[in-house]
Phi, psi and omega in degrees: 000132178288126181276151182240126177242128174257117186258162178077033179287129179231351186229139180300316183298326177292316181300314181293321179292324177297317178298318179298330180280353177101018179286144183266335187212149174234147181245135176250123184266112182260009177278119183300338181280356182270145174280006172245017180299138178235133178297149183303317183296321179291318178300320179296319179296315180296313183298323183292341181269356184271152175297153184300330185283354182274124180286129178256119184246130176261129180257126184229148175233105174056035174279157178286154176304327180295316178299317182295319180298316179300314181294319181300320180286319183293325187254357183057053183291140177259351177201151178242121180259113184263104192257007184243033180066026178288162171267116180306333180301332181287349184245012185301329182293344180295330175077021180235142179308136186251127176259123176268125179271128175254111181269114194252134168254288180234355181216161172268155175292165181284337182205167175229168182291140176293345181270358182281124176278335178205164176243150171236116182269120184227157177286141175283119180227171172298129184085211187226073174085175180073014183270356178070026181246139180256172175233179181289106185296341179295338178292338184299328181299330178295338180289345180296335180295342180282345177070024182233138177302146179230146173256156181245132178221177174099099173071018179282150180206171175302335184282332186239353187292330177299314178296320179299317179296316181294322184280321188258337182048056178282167174285337181199164177235149188229128183222146173229282187297333183291350179232031184242152168265339175200158181306122179084359179242114186276141173267106191291333174295321179288325176299312180297320179294324179296311180298317180297322180292322177296313182296321179295325181292336181278344186282000000 
C-alpha cells in the first residue's frame, strides 16, 4: 500500500483531520525559513495528540545534529527528513531513520548516502520544497538502483497523484501545498481527495 504523508502541519485540527482521512504520516517543518515552520513546542503538542501508528516526520534544513536530536526527542519523531543536501551520516547519532532528499531537475545523482534509510525525490526549486513544482516522474525508476525505499514529492495534488503513483510506484507520496488553502493550513476536502486518488491508483 502506498503511504501518504501530509507535510507542513502547523495546526492540531488539521493533523487530526488528516489522520481521520487515512493519512499515514505527518511532517513538521522545523526550518525557520519556511512559511510552514512550526515551533518545537507546538509540534510536540500536536504529535502527542496523534495515534501511535501515525509516523511523525521532522523536516530540517542544515540544522545541527544537536538541534535535530532535541526535536526528535521532544516530538517523538519516527523519521528525519534532511532537506538541505546534508549527509545523513552526520546525523547517525540521532538514532532515528534518516531520509535523504534528492532535489531533482533533469537527472538523479550518481549515489546516495549509505546512512539513508529512505529517499525523498523532490523537484529542485528556489528554496527547499513546498514550491508546488513536479519533476519527470519517469526518473524515479532510476532510484531503484540505490536499493533504498523512496517517497515521491514535488507538485503533487489530488489531480495528478494517481498518475504519479502508477508511473513511479513509490513506497509513499508526500504533499504540502497541493492540499492547502494557505501555507500551513490544510484544505481537508483536498486531503481526502488526495488520499482517495492514491487508493484508486492502487486498484
